[in-house]
N, C-alpha and C positions, 0 to 999 in steps of 0.2 A: 096734302095727299101725296101718294107715291105713284110714279109712272115707271113701269119697267120698259126700258128702251133697248133696242138692238144696236148699241154702239159697240159693235164687235169687230171681228176681223174685217178689214177693208180691202178692196181689190182695186187694181189699176184698170181703168176701162171707162166706158161712157159715164158721164156725170148725171146722176139723178137729179131732177128738179121738182119743185112743187107742182101739184096738179092744178092749182089755181091759175086761171088764165087772165091776163090783162093786156089790152091792146097797147103796142108801143106808141109813144107820143111823138108827134112831129116836133122837130127842134125849131122852136120859134122864140119870139121875144119873151113870151110868158114863162116858158119852161125849158128853154134851151141853154146856150152857153151862158155861164154865170149863175146857173141854177142847178148844176150837177147832172144834167141829162146827157146821155151818150146814145149813139145809135143802137137800136135793138133793145133798149131798156124800157121797161114799163114804169110809169109813174103811178104810185099807190096813194090811197087816202090816208094811210097810217104807216108807221115804220114796221118793216117785216123783221123784227128782232129775232136773233138766233144765238146759239152758242156753238161756235165752230171749234172743234178740238182736234188735237194731234196726239196719237198714242206713242209709246216709246219706240215702236218700230217704224213710225212715219205714216201710219194710216190716218187719213183725214176724214172727218165726218161733220155733219151740220145738223143740229137740232133746231127745228123751227119752233119758237116759243109760242106761236099763235095756235098751231094745231098739233103740236107734239110729234110731228113726223120727223123722221131721220133720213138723211141722204148720205150715201158714201161718195166722197169726192175724189177718191183715188189714193195715191200714196207718194210720199217724198222720202228722202233719206231719213235716218234716225235723227230726231231733233235734239239739239243741245240747249238752245234758248229760243224764245219767240217774242216778237214785238208786234203790236197791231195798231192800226189807226181807226179801227171800227169797221173796216171793209176788208183790207188785205191783212194776211198773216205773213210776217217775215221770219222764217225759221232758219236758224243756223244749223247746218249739217256739214258733213265732211266735204261736201262739194262747194260750200260757200253759203250764200243766202238763197234759199228756195222760197218762192213767193206763191201764196194761195190767194185767189180772189174768191171771196165768199159769195159775190153776186148780189149783195144787199148793202145799201148805204143810205145815209141821210145827208142832205145839203142844208147847212145852217145859213139862212139868209138873215140872221140877226132877229128880225121881228116876226119871222115865220120860217117854216121848214118845208123842204121837198123830199119825198121818199121814193126810192127806186128799187127795182129788182131786175136782174139780168141773169144769164146763165153763169153759174159758178164755174171756175176752171183753175187748173194748175198752170201758172204762167211761165215757169222756168227758173233759171238759176243765175245769180250774179256771182261771179267767181272772185275769190279773195282769200287771204290767209289769216287765220286767227278768228276768235270770237268777236264779231264786230259790234260796235255801238250803232244802234238804229234810232234815227230821229224822224218823226212824222209830223205832219200838220193836221188840221182838222178837216181838210177838204181832200176827198179821194178822187177827184177828177181834174185837179189843176195843181200848179205849184210843183214842189219837189219832195223827195224822200231822201234823207241823208244816211250814208253808210260809211263807217270808218273801220278799216281792217287793221288791227294792231300789229300783227306779225309782219305785214308788208308795208304798212304806212299808207296804203291806198285810201284816199278820201274821195268818195263817190257821191255824186248827186244824181238820183234817178228822176226822170221825167214822169210825174204822177199822171199827167194827162195821157201819156202813152200807155201806162199801165191800165188805165180805164178802157183802152181799146184792145187790150190783150197783148201789148208789146212791151218788152223790156228795152228801154233806151237810156243810155247814160248821158246826162247833160254835160258833166265833166268827170274826169278822174285825175286827181292830183297825186303826185308821188311825194310823200313826206317820209321822214325818218321813221323807222318802226317804233311803236309805242302807242299808248292809249290816246284817244282823241275823239272828236265829234265833228260831224257835219250837220248843222242845224238849218233846216229850210226856213226862210222868212219871205213869204210872197214869191217874187221872181228872183230873189237873192238867196244867199246862204252864208252862214258864219262857219268858219273852219278854225279849229283850235291850232295854235302854233306854240312851240316851246314846251317846257316842262315845269312842273312844280310851281313855286312862287312866282316865277317869271313868265308863266303861261299867259298868252293873249288869245283873243278871237279876232279873226281877220275877215272882212267882208269881201264876198265874191259875187259877180253876176252869174246868171244861170249858165253862161257859156265859159265860165272858168276864169274870167278876168277880175283882177283886184279892183275894188272900188275906192281904195284909199282909207277905208275905215279900219282902225286898229284899236282895240280896247283891252286894257289889262283885265285878266280874269284868273287870279292865282288859284292853282289846284282845281281847275274847271272840272266839274262832275255833275251830271244830271241835267236833263232838259225836258220840257213839256211845252205845248202850245195852248194858250188861252185865247179868248176873244180879244184880249188886249194886245197880245204879242207872244213871241217865242221866248221862253225863260231859259237861261243858262245859269246853272249854279256855280258860284265861286266861293272860296273860303272866307271872303270878306262880305258876302252878300249874294246878289243875283243881278244879272243883266236881263233886261226885257227889250227885245228887238222888234221893230215893226217896219213895214214898208208902205210908203204912200207914193204911188206913181213910180218915178225913177229915183226915189230917195229912200235910202236905208238908214234908219236911226236906231240908236241904242241908248237906253236909260239905265243908270245904276241905282239899285235899291240896297243900301248897306244894311248889315245887321245892326241892331241897337248897340250903342256905344258900350254899354255895360254887359253885353252878352258874353257868357262863358260856356254855353252849351256848344257841342260840336256842330259844324255846319251840316245842312242837309245835302246829301249826295244823290238823291233820287226823289222824284215828285210824282204825285198822282192826284186826280180829282175826277168829278163828274165832268165828262168831256166838254171842253170849251169854257167852263165857268171861270170867273176871274181869280178865285182863291184856290191855291194848291197846297198840298200838305206833304211834309217829308219828315222822317225821323231825325230827331236831334240826338243821335247816339242813343244812350240809355237814359237821357235826361228829359225826354218828353217829345213833343211834336212841334215842329216849326210850321206855322201857317203863313203863307205869303199871299197878300192881297195885291194882285197886280194892278188893280184899278186905283186903290187907295195908296199904293206904293209903300206898304208897311208890312212889318214882320210881327208875329205874335208867338210867344213860346207858351205852349200848353203843358201843364203837368199831366202825367199819365198814372192811372191807378195800378198798372201792372205792366210788365215788359211786353213790347209789341214787336212784331216782325214786319208789319206793313200797315200803312195808313193811307186814307184817301179822303179828300175834302168833298163832301156832298154839296156844300155851298148852297143850301136851300134856305127857305125863310127862317128855319130853326137853327141854322148854322151848324148842322150836324157834321161830324167827322166819324168815319168808320175806321176801326182798328182791328187787326187780326192779332190776337194774343198768342204768346208762345205755348199756351196750353190748348190751343185750337178753338178758342171762343171768338166770336165776332162781337165787338163792342160798338154800340152807338154812343158817341161822346158828345158832350155839349161843347160847341166851338168857342164858348166864352170863357169857361173855366176848366174844361177837361173832365168834368164829372161824368159818370156813367148814366146815360139815359135809359138804356136797355141793353140786354145781352142775350146771346144764344148759349146753348150748352157747348161742350168741347167737340164741335162737329168734325174737326180735322186733326184731332190729337195724334192719330196714328201717322198721318202724312207728315206733320211737323216733326215728330220724333224720328221718322225715317229719312228726313232731309229731302222730302219730295215737296217742293214749295207749292202750296195752294195759290190759286189766283183769286183775288177779291176785286170785284168790279162794281161800281155804282152807276146807276142811271137815274133818271128823274123819278121813277116809280119804285124800283126794286134794286136790290144788290144780288150779285151772283157769286157763288163761292164754289170753286172746284175742289174736290177731295180725291187726289190721285190714288192714294193708298187704299182709301175706303171705296173707290170706284163709284163715286156719286157726284152729282151736280146739285147744288142747293139754290133755290130762289128764296130770298129773304125780303120781307116787307119791313124795312128798317123804320118806317114811320108808324108802324103798328106793333110796338113793343118787340121789335126784332123777330116777328113771327115767321116761322118757316112756312111759306105758302105752297111750295112744291118741292119735291125731291125726285130726281131722276137717277135711277140705277143705271150703271154702265157695265157692259160686259168686258171691256178692256180699260186700262188705266188712262184717264184723261190727263196726260202728262202736261200739256199746255192747252189753255182755254182762252178764247177771245169772245167777248160779246160783240156780235156783228149786226149791221143794219142801223147802228146808232150814229 
C-alpha cells in the first residue's frame, strides 16, 4: 500500500512528538543503568521504529513506522554525509558534525531487549575539518562514538552517555597528522589508527586519551562496524576484532583465506549487532565475515552491486542493492538469488544519489532520494513491497531509528 506523507519543508522550532503517552520509569536495578534507561525516558513494550530523514537543505523529519505519523525535528546545515547508530544521526555539514537525537532507541541485553522513547532534539555540532569517518557502537547510552577529521587530523571520542543526556562532551581529542583515519569505540576504550598505507597500525587508548600499550598492524585500515562479538576494523590482509572485558582491551586478527585474490572489503554492514557482516569484494563478489566463527566467505554475485548487508537470520540471507536499482535477497551459502524487487531506485542510482538500504529483524527499508520515496520490503516474503511512503522533499539521508 502507499501512504502519502508530508515529509516536506521543515522548520526550526519546537520539536513535535508522538501523542502516545507513557509514564517515565524509575531508574532502578531492573531498568536503570546497564539497561539503557535515562532520565525522562519512557520504557515501551515494543520498539518504536521510525525512519529519520535529512533533506538536501538540512530539514530533519521523523516517520513513525507504527502509526505513520510524521514529525518535523528542525533543521541543520546542508548535509554531505550521514552515519547512524540507530538512535543518533551524525551528519557532516560545513560546520563539522551536527548531531540529531531521534529520541527512540533499543538496549540490547543479549537475551532480551529494552525499548525507550524520549523527546527528540538537535544536540549541536562537533567542530572539525574535512569529511570525518564516524564509528559507533551498538549502545546509545554508554561508551563512546568516534570521529576522525581528515583535513585537521583531529581524532575525537565523544561520550555517548553524555549524548543521551543532551550534552556533547569530548572524552578526548588527539592531534594527528592530516589524512584519513578512524577512532573506533570498544567499550570504555578506543582504537585509533596511526601511520599510513601498508605500515598503518591501530593503537589502544583509554577513554581519557591515555595509551594502553596495545599496538596492532592493520595495513590500509578501512571500514568498521560493531557486532555482539566486538568492534571490527578492516585491513588489507583481513580484519581485527576488538573487545573489552573490565580493564582489558584485546584484539584478535582474522586473516583472509590464504588463496584469496578478491579485493579486501573497505566497508561493512549488517542487521545491527549480528555476528556476521558483509562487504563488497570489489566487483568480484561479497565478503562475509563471521566474527563468532572467525572466518571469511567469498560469495559470487549474479550482478554488479553498490551495497550489501548481512541479515544473518536462520536462512543466512544477504541483501544487495544492484546497480540497476533492484534489491536482491541472496543466499548466504552460494550467492544465488532468492528473491528480488523491481528497479525501485534506478533514477537515484543513475543520478548518483546514493539510496540507503537497511535491514532489521522483520523488514528492510530502502530510501529513494530521486524518486522521493521510502520503501518497506518484506525480504522473507519474496521481497514483497509491504509499504511505500511518498515524500514531498528528497530524503537525501535516511536512518532507521529505534532499533
